[in-house]
C-alpha positions in Angstrom: -15.6 -25.0 35.5 -14.3 -21.6 36.8 -14.6 -18.6 34.6 -11.6 -17.8 32.4 -9.6 -14.8 33.8 -8.0 -12.0 31.9 -5.0 -12.4 34.3 -3.9 -15.8 32.9 -0.4 -16.5 33.9 -0.3 -13.6 36.4 -0.9 -13.3 40.0 0.6 -12.4 43.4 3.8 -14.4 43.8 3.3 -14.6 47.6 0.1 -16.5 47.1 1.3 -19.0 44.5 5.1 -19.7 44.5 4.9 -21.2 41.0 3.6 -18.0 39.5 6.0 -15.4 38.3 5.7 -11.7 39.3 3.5 -9.8 36.9 5.3 -8.2 34.0 3.1 -6.1 31.7 3.7 -5.3 28.1 1.5 -2.5 26.7 1.1 -1.8 23.0 -0.6 1.6 22.1 0.8 2.0 18.6 -1.8 0.4 16.3 -4.5 -1.7 18.0 -4.4 -1.7 21.8 -2.8 -4.9 23.1 -1.9 -5.7 26.8 -0.2 -8.9 28.0 0.9 -10.1 31.4 3.9 -12.5 31.3 3.1 -13.0 27.6 -0.6 -13.9 28.1 -3.3 -11.5 26.9 -5.2 -9.4 29.5 -8.7 -9.4 28.1 -10.5 -7.4 30.7 -9.3 -4.1 29.3 -11.1 -4.5 26.1 -13.2 -1.3 25.8 -12.2 2.2 24.8 -12.7 4.0 28.2 -10.4 1.9 30.3 -7.9 1.8 27.5 -8.0 5.6 27.3 -7.4 6.0 31.0 -4.6 3.5 31.0 -3.0 5.3 28.0 -3.3 8.7 29.6 -1.6 7.4 32.8 1.2 5.7 30.8 1.9 8.7 28.6 2.0 11.0 31.7 3.8 8.6 34.0 6.6 11.0 35.0 4.4 13.0 37.4 1.3 12.5 39.5 -1.9 13.5 37.7 -4.7 15.3 39.6 -7.9 13.4 39.6 -10.0 16.5 38.7 -7.8 17.1 35.7 -8.1 13.5 34.4 -11.9 13.6 35.0 -12.1 16.8 32.9 -9.9 15.4 30.1 -11.9 12.2 29.8 -15.4 13.7 30.3 -15.2 17.4 29.2 -18.9 17.7 28.6 -19.9 16.4 32.1 -20.2 18.3 35.3 -17.2 18.1 37.6 -19.2 15.9 40.1 -20.3 13.5 37.4 -16.9 13.4 35.8 -15.3 12.5 39.1 -17.9 9.8 39.7 -17.2 8.4 36.3 -13.5 8.4 37.0 -14.0 6.5 40.3 -16.0 3.8 38.6 -13.5 3.5 35.7 -10.6 3.4 38.1 -12.3 0.6 40.1 -12.7 -1.4 36.8 -9.1 -0.8 35.8 -7.7 -1.9 39.2 -9.8 -5.0 39.0 -8.7 -5.7 35.4 -5.0 -5.2 35.9 -3.1 -8.1 37.5 -1.3 -6.9 40.7 -2.6 -3.4 40.1 -1.0 -1.8 43.1 2.5 -2.7 41.7 1.7 -0.4 38.7 -0.7 2.3 40.0 -0.3 4.8 42.8 -3.7 5.9 43.9 -4.6 8.5 46.6 -7.5 10.8 47.2 -6.2 13.6 45.0 -3.9 12.0 42.4 -3.2 9.0 40.2 0.2 7.9 38.7 1.6 5.0 36.8 4.7 4.0 38.7 7.8 4.4 36.5 9.8 1.7 38.4 7.1 -0.9 37.9 7.9 -4.0 35.8 6.4 -3.0 32.4 7.3 -2.3 28.8 5.6 0.3 26.7 6.0 0.4 22.9 5.7 4.2 22.8 8.6 4.5 25.2 10.6 2.0 23.3 9.9 3.9 20.0 11.0 7.2 21.6 14.1 5.5 23.0 15.1 4.1 19.6 14.8 7.6 18.1 17.0 9.0 20.8 19.6 6.3 20.2 19.5 7.1 16.5 20.0 10.8 17.2 22.9 10.2 19.5 24.6 7.5 17.5 28.1 8.3 16.1 28.2 5.8 13.3 25.8 5.0 10.4 25.5 1.3 11.5 24.1 2.1 14.9 21.8 4.8 13.5 20.5 2.3 10.9 19.8 -0.3 13.6 18.0 2.1 15.9 15.9 3.5 13.0 14.9 0.0 11.9 13.9 -0.8 15.5 11.7 2.4 15.6 10.1 1.5 12.3 9.3 -2.0 13.5 7.7 -0.7 16.7 5.4 1.8 14.9 2.6 -0.6 14.0 0.0 2.2 13.5 -1.3 5.4 14.9 -1.4 5.9 18.7 -4.5 4.2 20.1 -6.7 4.7 17.0 -9.8 3.6 18.9 -9.5 6.7 21.2 -11.3 9.9 20.0 -10.5 12.1 23.0 -9.0 15.5 22.3 -6.1 15.0 24.7 -4.5 12.3 22.6 -4.5 14.2 19.3 -1.2 16.2 19.8 0.7 13.1 21.0 -0.7 11.1 18.1 0.4 13.7 15.6 3.9 14.0 17.3 4.4 10.3 16.9 3.1 10.3 13.3 5.6 13.0 12.4 8.4 11.3 14.3 7.7 8.1 12.4 7.7 9.8 9.0 11.0 11.6 9.8 12.5 8.3 11.0 11.6 6.5 7.8 12.9 9.4 5.7 16.3 9.2 7.5 16.3 5.4 7.1 15.6 5.7 3.4 18.5 8.2 3.1 20.9 5.8 4.9 19.9 2.9 2.6 20.4 5.0 -0.5 23.9 6.0 0.8 24.5 2.2 1.1 23.1 1.6 -2.4 20.6 -0.8 -0.9 17.9 0.5 -3.2 15.5 -2.4 -2.9 15.4 -2.0 0.9 15.0 1.7 0.5 12.0 1.1 -1.8 10.3 -1.1 0.8 10.5 1.8 3.3 9.4 4.4 0.7 6.3 2.3 0.1 5.6 2.1 3.8 6.0 5.9 4.0 3.4 6.2 1.2 1.0 4.0 3.1 1.5 6.3 6.1 1.0 9.5 4.1 -0.3 8.8 0.6 -0.5 12.5 -0.3 3.2 13.3 0.1 4.3 14.0 -3.5 8.0 14.1 -2.7 7.8 10.5 -1.6 6.4 9.4 -5.0 9.3 11.2 -6.7 11.7 9.4 -4.5 10.1 6.1 -5.3 10.3 6.8 -9.1 14.0 7.7 -8.8 14.8 4.6 -6.7 13.1 2.3 -9.3 15.0 4.1 -12.1 18.3 3.4 -10.2 17.8 -0.3 -10.5 16.5 -0.1 -14.1 12.8 -0.7 -13.2 11.3 1.9 -15.5 8.0 0.2 -15.6 7.7 0.4 -11.8 8.9 4.0 -11.8 6.2 4.8 -14.4 3.6 3.0 -12.2 4.6 5.2 -9.2 3.8 8.3 -11.3 0.5 6.8 -12.3 -0.4 6.1 -8.7 0.7 9.6 -7.7 -1.4 11.3 -10.4 -4.4 9.2 -9.5 -4.2 9.8 -5.7 -3.6 13.6 -6.1 -6.5 14.0 -8.5 -8.9 11.9 -6.5 -8.1 13.3 -3.1 -7.1 16.9 -3.8 -8.3 17.6 -7.3 -4.8 18.6 -8.5 -2.2 17.5 -11.0 1.3 16.4 -10.0 3.8 19.3 -9.7 6.2 20.3 -12.4 9.1 18.6 -10.6 7.2 15.3 -10.6 6.2 15.6 -14.2 9.8 16.3 -15.2 11.0 13.1 -13.6 8.1 11.2 -15.3 9.0 12.7 -18.7 12.7 11.9 -18.4 11.8 8.3 -17.6 9.3 8.1 -20.5 11.5 9.5 -23.2 13.8 7.4 -25.3 15.4 8.6 -28.4 13.2 11.7 -28.1 10.1 9.6 -28.7 7.1 10.1 -26.3 3.4 9.5 -26.1 1.3 12.3 -27.7 0.1 14.6 -25.0 -3.5 14.1 -23.8 -5.5 16.7 -21.8 -6.8 14.9 -18.7 -8.2 17.4 -16.2 -11.9 17.1 -17.3 -11.7 13.4 -17.4 -10.4 13.3 -13.8 -13.1 15.7 -12.8 -15.7 13.3 -14.0 -14.3 10.7 -11.7 -15.1 12.9 -8.7 -18.6 13.9 -9.7 -21.5 11.7 -8.7 -24.5 12.7 -10.7 -28.1 11.7 -10.2 -27.4 9.3 -7.3 -28.4 11.3 -4.2 -31.1 8.9 -3.1 -29.0 5.8 -3.6 -26.0 7.5 -1.8 -28.2 8.4 1.1 -29.5 4.9 1.5 -25.9 3.5 1.3 -24.8 5.9 4.0 -27.8 5.1 6.2 -27.1 1.4 5.8 -23.5 1.9 6.8 -24.5 3.9 9.9 -26.8 1.1 11.0 -24.1 -1.5 10.4 -21.4 0.4 12.2 -23.7 0.7 15.2 -23.6 -3.1 15.5 -25.4 -5.5 13.3 -24.1 -6.9 10.0 -25.7 -5.6 6.8 -25.5 -6.5 3.1 -26.2 -3.7 0.6 -26.9 -4.8 -3.0 -26.5 -2.3 -5.7 -28.1 -3.5 -9.0 -28.5 -2.2 -12.5 -27.5 -2.7 -16.1 -24.0 -2.6 -17.4 -22.5 0.9 -17.2 -25.2 2.3 -15.0 -22.8 3.3 -12.3 -23.0 0.5 -9.7 -19.2 0.2 -9.2 -18.9 4.0 -9.3 -21.4 4.4 -6.4 -19.9 1.6 -4.3 -16.3 3.0 -4.8 -17.5 6.4 -3.7 -18.6 4.9 -0.4 -15.2 3.2 -0.1 -13.4 6.5 -0.7 -15.7 8.2 1.8 -14.9 5.6 4.4 -11.1 5.6 3.7 -11.0 9.4 4.4 -12.4 8.7 7.9 -10.0 5.9 8.7 -12.6 3.2 8.5 -11.2 -0.2 7.5 -12.1 -1.2 3.9 -11.3 -3.9 1.4 -12.3 -4.5 -2.2 -12.7 -7.6 -4.3 -13.9 -8.2 -7.9 -15.4 -11.1 -9.7 -15.0 -11.7 -13.4 -17.0 -13.2 -16.2 -14.1 -15.1 -17.7 -13.6 -18.7 -16.6 -10.7 -19.3 -14.4 -11.8 -17.7 -11.1 -10.4 -19.6 -8.1 -13.0 -20.6 -5.6 -13.2 -18.1 -2.7 -11.0 -15.6 -4.6 -12.9 -12.6 -3.4 -12.4 -13.7 0.2 -8.7 -14.2 -0.5 -8.5 -10.6 -1.9 -10.1 -9.2 1.2 -7.7 -11.2 3.5 -4.6 -10.1 1.6 -5.6 -6.5 2.4 -6.1 -7.3 6.1 -3.7 -8.1 9.0 -4.0 -11.7 10.0 -1.8 -11.7 13.1 -4.7 -11.1 15.4 -6.1 -14.7 15.0 -4.7 -17.9 16.6 -2.3 -20.1 14.5 -5.0 -22.8 14.3 -7.2 -20.4 12.4 -4.4 -19.0 10.3 -3.7 -22.6 9.2 -7.2 -22.9 7.9 -7.0 -19.5 6.2 -3.9 -20.8 4.3 -6.4 -22.8 2.1 -7.2 -19.6 0.3 -4.1 -17.5 1.1 -1.4 -20.1 0.7 1.5 -17.6 1.0 0.9 -17.6 4.7 2.7 -20.9 4.9 5.8 -19.4 3.2 6.0 -16.5 5.7 5.2 -18.7 8.7 7.1 -22.0 8.1 6.1 -23.2 11.6 2.4 -23.1 10.7 0.8 -26.5 10.3 -0.5 -26.9 6.7 -4.2 -27.6 6.5 -5.4 -31.1 5.7 -8.0 -32.1 3.1 -11.7 -31.1 3.7 -13.6 -34.3 3.8 -16.2 -33.9 6.6 -18.9 -31.3 7.0 -17.5 -30.2 10.4 -14.2 -29.4 8.7 -15.9 -27.0 6.3 -17.7 -25.3 9.2 -14.3 -24.8 10.9 -12.9 -23.5 7.6 -15.8 -21.0 7.4 -15.2 -20.0 11.0 -11.5 -19.4 10.4 -12.3 -17.1 7.4 -14.9 -15.2 9.5 -12.5 -14.7 12.4 -9.8 -13.5 10.1 -12.0 -10.9 8.4 -13.5 -9.7 11.6 -10.4 -10.0 13.7 -9.7 -6.3 14.3 -13.1 -5.8 16.0 -13.3 -2.4 14.3 -16.1 -1.2 11.9 -15.4 -2.8 8.5 -16.7 -2.0 5.0 -16.2 -4.6 2.3 -16.9 -4.3 -1.4 -17.5 -7.2 -3.8 -18.0 -6.1 -7.4 -19.7 -8.3 -9.9 -21.7 -10.7 -7.7 -23.3 -12.3 -10.7 -20.0 -14.0 -11.4 -19.3 -15.0 -7.8 -18.7 -18.6 -7.0 -21.2 -20.5 -4.9 -18.7 -21.2 -2.1 -18.1 -17.5 -1.6 -21.8 -16.7 -1.5 -22.5 -19.4 1.0 -19.7 -18.1 3.2 -21.0 -14.5 3.0 -24.3 -15.8 4.4 -22.3 -17.5 7.2 -20.3 -14.3 7.9 -23.4 -12.2 8.2 -24.7 -14.6 10.9 -21.4 -15.3 12.6 -21.4 -12.4 15.0 -24.7 -10.5 15.4 -22.9 -7.6 17.0 -20.2 -7.2 14.3 -19.9 -3.7 12.8 -19.8 -4.9 9.2 -21.3 -3.8 5.9 -20.8 -5.7 2.7 -21.6 -3.8 -0.4 -22.2 -6.0 -3.5 -22.9 -5.0 -7.1 -24.6 -7.1 -9.7 -26.5 -7.1 -13.0 -30.0 -8.5 -12.5 -30.2 -9.7 -16.1 -27.4 -12.2 -15.3 -29.0 -13.6 -12.1 -31.9 -16.1 -12.6 -34.0 -17.8 -10.0 -31.6 -20.7 -9.8 -28.6 -18.4 -9.2 -27.1 -18.9 -5.7 -27.2 -15.1 -5.2 -31.0 -15.2 -5.5 -31.4 -17.5 -2.5 -28.9 -15.5 -0.5 -30.8 -12.3 -1.0 -34.1 -14.0 -0.1 -32.6 -15.3 3.1 -31.0 -12.0 4.1 -34.2 -10.1 3.3 -36.2 -12.4 5.7 -33.7 -11.5 8.4 -33.8 -7.8 7.6 -30.1 -7.8 6.8 -30.3 -6.8 3.1 -30.8 -3.4 1.6 -31.5 -3.5 -2.2 -30.6 -0.4 -4.2 -31.6 -0.4 -7.9 -30.0 2.2 -10.1 -32.0 3.7 -12.9 -30.7 5.6 -15.9 -30.1 9.3 -15.6 -32.7 11.8 -16.6 -32.2 14.2 -19.5 -31.2 17.0 -17.1 -28.8 14.7 -15.2 -27.3 13.6 -18.5 -26.6 17.2 -19.4 -25.0 17.8 -16.0 -22.7 14.7 -16.4 -21.7 15.8 -19.9 -20.8 19.3 -18.7 -18.7 17.9 -15.8 -16.8 15.7 -18.3 -16.3 18.2 -21.1 -16.2 21.4 -19.2 -19.0 23.1 -21.2 -22.7 22.8 -21.7 -24.2 21.1 -24.7 -26.7 22.9 -26.8 -30.3 21.6 -26.4 -30.4 19.7 -29.7 -27.2 17.8 -29.0 -28.3 17.1 -25.4 -31.5 15.5 -26.7 -29.5 13.5 -29.3 -27.0 12.3 -26.7 -29.8 11.4 -24.2 -31.7 9.5 -26.9 -28.6 7.5 -28.0 -27.3 6.7 -24.5 -30.7 6.3 -22.8 -29.2 8.0 -19.7 -26.5 5.3 -19.2 -23.6 7.2 -17.5 -20.8 5.0 -18.9 -22.2 5.4 -22.4 -22.6 9.1 -21.9 -18.9 9.3 -20.9 -17.7 7.2 -23.8 -19.6 9.2 -26.4 -18.4 12.5 -25.0 -14.8 11.2 -25.0 -15.2 10.0 -28.5 -15.4 13.6 -29.7 -18.9 15.1 -29.8 -19.2 18.6 -31.3 -19.9 20.7 -28.2 -21.3 24.2 -27.7 -23.4 26.5 -29.7 -20.5 27.5 -32.1 -20.4 24.1 -33.7 -22.0 23.8 -37.1 -21.0 20.3 -38.1 -23.5 17.5 -37.6 -23.0 14.3 -35.6 -22.3 11.3 -37.8 -23.0 8.1 -35.8 -22.9 4.8 -37.6 -25.5 2.2 -36.5 -24.1 -0.6 -34.4 -25.0 -4.3 -33.9 -23.9 -4.5 -30.2 -26.2 -6.6 -28.1 -28.4 -5.0 -25.5 -28.1 -3.4 -23.0 -25.5 -1.4 -25.0 -27.5 1.2 -26.9 -27.1 1.5 -30.7 -24.1 3.3 -32.1 -22.1 3.3 -28.8 -19.8 0.5 -30.0 -18.9 2.8 -32.9 -18.1 5.6 -30.4 -15.9 3.3 -28.4 -14.2 1.9 -31.5 -13.5 5.4 -32.7 -11.8 6.2 -29.4 -9.6 3.1 -29.7 -8.7 4.0 -33.3 -7.0 7.1 -32.1 -4.4 5.0 -30.3 -1.0 4.5 -31.8 -0.2 1.1 -33.4 2.0 0.4 -30.4 -0.7 1.0 -27.9 -3.3 -0.9 -29.9 -1.0 -4.0 -29.8 -0.7 -3.7 -26.0 -4.5 -3.2 -25.8 -5.2 -6.4 -27.8 -3.0 -8.4 -25.5 -4.5 -6.9 -22.3 -8.1 -7.5 -23.6 -7.1 -11.1 -24.3 -6.0 -11.5 -20.7 -9.6 -10.4 -19.9 -9.1 -9.2 -16.4 -6.6 -7.4 -14.1 -3.1 -7.8 -15.5 0.4 -7.2 -14.2 3.2 -5.7 -16.2 5.2 -8.9 -15.8 2.5 -11.0 -17.4 2.0 -8.4 -20.2 5.8 -8.3 -20.8 6.1 -12.0 -20.9 3.3 -12.4 -23.4 4.2 -9.5 -25.6 6.6 -9.6 -28.6 7.5 -5.9 -28.0 10.6 -4.8 -26.2 10.3 -3.3 -22.7 10.7 0.3 -24.1 7.8 -0.1 -26.5 5.7 -1.9 -23.9 6.1 0.9 -21.4 5.2 3.6 -24.0 2.1 1.7 -25.1 0.9 1.0 -21.6 1.5 4.6 -20.6 -0.5 5.8 -23.6 -3.4 3.5 -22.6 -3.3 5.0 -19.1 -3.1 8.6 -20.3 -6.1 8.1 -22.5 -8.1 6.5 -19.7 -8.4 3.1 -21.3 -6.6 1.4 -18.4 -6.2 2.4 -14.8 -3.9 1.4 -12.0 -5.6 -1.1 -9.7 -4.1 -2.1 -6.3 -0.4 -2.2 -5.8 0.9 -4.2 -8.8 -1.9 -4.4 -11.4 -3.7 -2.6 -14.1 -7.3 -3.0 -15.2 -9.6 -1.6 -17.9 -11.4 1.5 -16.8 -14.7 0.1 -18.2 -15.5 -3.5 -19.0 -17.1 -2.4 -22.3 -13.8 -1.0 -23.5 -12.2 -4.4 -23.1 -15.2 -6.2 -24.8 -15.0 -3.9 -27.9 -11.2 -4.3 -28.1 -11.5 -8.0 -27.9 -14.3 -8.3 -30.4 -12.2 -6.5 -33.0 -9.7 -9.4 -33.1 -9.7 -12.0 -35.8 -10.1 -15.6 -34.8 -6.5 -16.4 -35.8 -5.2 -13.4 -33.8 -7.2 -14.5 -30.7 -5.8 -18.0 -30.8 -2.3 -16.7 -31.0 -2.7 -14.2 -28.2 -4.5 -16.7 -25.9 -1.6 -19.1 -26.3 0.9 -16.4 -25.5 -1.1 -15.4 -22.4 -1.3 -19.0 -21.2 2.4 -19.5 -21.6 3.2 -16.2 -19.9 1.0 -17.2 -16.9 2.9 -20.5 -16.7 6.2 -18.7 -16.6 5.3 -15.8 -14.3 3.3 -17.9 -11.9 5.5 -21.0 -12.0 5.7 -21.2 -8.2 2.0 -20.7 -7.7 0.3 -22.4 -10.7 -2.6 -23.8 -8.6 -4.1 -20.3 -8.2 -4.2 -19.7 -11.9 -4.8 -23.2 -13.2 -8.3 -22.5 -14.3 -7.3 -19.3 -16.0 -4.5 -21.0 -17.9 -6.9 -23.8 -18.9 -9.4 -21.3 -20.4 -6.7 -19.5 -22.3 -5.3 -22.8 -23.8 -8.9 -23.8 -24.7 -9.4 -20.5 -26.6 -6.0 -21.1 -28.2 -7.3 -24.6 -29.3 -4.4 -26.3 -27.4 -6.9 -28.8 -26.1 -4.6 -31.3 -24.4 -3.0 -28.6 -22.3 -6.5 -27.2 -21.6 -7.7 -30.6 -20.3 -4.7 -31.0 -18.1 -5.2 -27.6 -16.5 -8.9 -28.0 -16.0 -8.2 -31.2 -14.2 -5.7 -29.5 -12.0 -8.2 -26.6 -11.4 -10.8 -29.2 -10.3 -8.3 -30.7 -7.8 -7.5 -27.2 -6.4 -11.3 -26.5 -6.0 -11.9 -29.8 -4.3 -9.2 -29.1 -1.7 -11.3 -26.1 -0.5 -14.5 -28.1 -0.7 -15.8 -26.1 -3.7 -17.6 -29.1 -5.1 -19.7 -27.3 -7.6 -16.7 -25.5 -9.1 -14.7 -28.7 -9.1 -17.5 -30.5 -10.9 -17.8 -27.7 -13.5 -14.0 -27.9 -14.3 -14.1 -31.7 -14.6 -17.1 -31.5 -16.9 -15.3 -29.0 -19.1 -12.3 -31.3 -19.3 -14.5 -34.2 -20.2 -16.4 -32.2 -22.9 -13.1 -31.2 -24.6 -11.9 -34.8 -24.5 -15.2 -36.1 -26.0 -15.1 -33.4 -28.7 -11.6 -34.3 -29.6 -12.4 -38.0 -29.8 -15.5 -37.4 -32.0 -13.4 -35.2 -34.3 -10.8 -37.8 -35.1 
């Protein structure tokens, strides 16, 4: 069989009358993509030929001297070596391009991309759309041209190119795109199409997340359509991003809009001072060695060769904090990242962490046959691509291998360095862990690092994570990082970073003794109101606690004291959120709550201001620490728990009515805790069927067994 050619569908029309003349389409915005008559040209698949091709295309209006191109592409080489490199690269490019002489003019001194050649370039189309928008004489034509420009801008100009020459052009296009979106948003506002305007504002924020004026615009647009909760969330996101990235608070103009949205009948949440709390989130104390190992592991993975870094330690020791620091570090450098979390509560859909990663990644780069398989865990693909063939049932071993391959292709589809975080591996389902092992062996050259956090005390010898770690260690793919408690000196540093002042030695000793150097407990006890500084004369009154280990004595009291400071309104919302037991959306909270929207918004905002909950992703909130949720939930009476679990189950049924399969196990668990056993059995059986469809046999068996146990208990009790 002859080798496959990158010139599929292209060739010289004189040699083969059935072949069409070559027409090239070049995409430089976002990932590089080159087609000839609609078929991919795969021979231009490395950065150097892409850089040369991009340079010629972007300077196509005049011949380019060879010595200048050589200097631009190899500025650190001698002129002789640079020219030799250029000759070799040009030879490769002419061989790779179908009918190259129709597109390139080459002589001894110059190179030029021929402007009258049959080709299309997305950068040229983008600039053309902007020119049409500028010259248009009516809003309709302007709107159409700006929407075309927005659709063409799929990402920064050739992001895989790090040459100095491309930076000014890349920045010009970034700025032009931002200005085009701003104009388009203004037009949509004039037309009172606020929802369409919001979608473009969100895109502008993804493009430039530090532009505070854009957050204000988003808040105002949501307010115009009476979505105060979403407007409030935009402010929360703004405050979080500015503090994390720049260490600053939102400006007075932004805060004024926020306060106007929040106030109703002159009632507002009591002010809370937050700067020191935010500072604590940006200070990584006592983890220099662990951080260095993580960075070194990433460097090894990004050079080619998948790695798995496992960060372990007791609850509150800072595993998630360390891993998220690496994610932030990578984000600032434009490295692709994605985050997923596992939860202790029953109801986690099989392969849910993989689905979370995939929803954060573009899937257009893989073939439809693979996207169809991916739809098993991301079913919304079928809604957005109605022509896609739905996947059939998984009944044979080879079908599961194909399913695993599809997930691997989807995750690694960009070919760029990739950093993935999975938090809480001790609660991860077996299917996901088996697939992670598959992924790490799928492409030995993949530039991939998976960072996982887990609690060793929750992982026994029979846990599937144990066998995975053993297998990866044999293959030298695993790096294990165990976090120890902070020292006394490190505890003092962390306390000072949170409170803004140093503790006296006696109080430092007391705090260190009570927290045993656990960073989360240090933070909670400081926030609960320790007497700080040498001027304090009152003593610390800590009541003994009966919290199970590893939570040190008296910390539960400190956390409970913090929760007691909440208003009655906020405590009611806190109880409901704690009952949900995981990430929650405003819609679910509102449906389950007996409070009106005004009270709900105020209560949720108070929880956010006091650092009890944090915004998570694009639509959800989560508790800032799992122990906060545990203590809040433990304070509920049995009768109150049953009531709230029933409300949450009914809320999930209503909010997720069109997608109940994904939350079936979660609804089942809530109905069980509400002692609505018939409903619980029905949903556990449904969850088992959902798990079976993705070949998660162990998960399906567990749900069936739970349903059977409930039925047997009901029969025995009659």
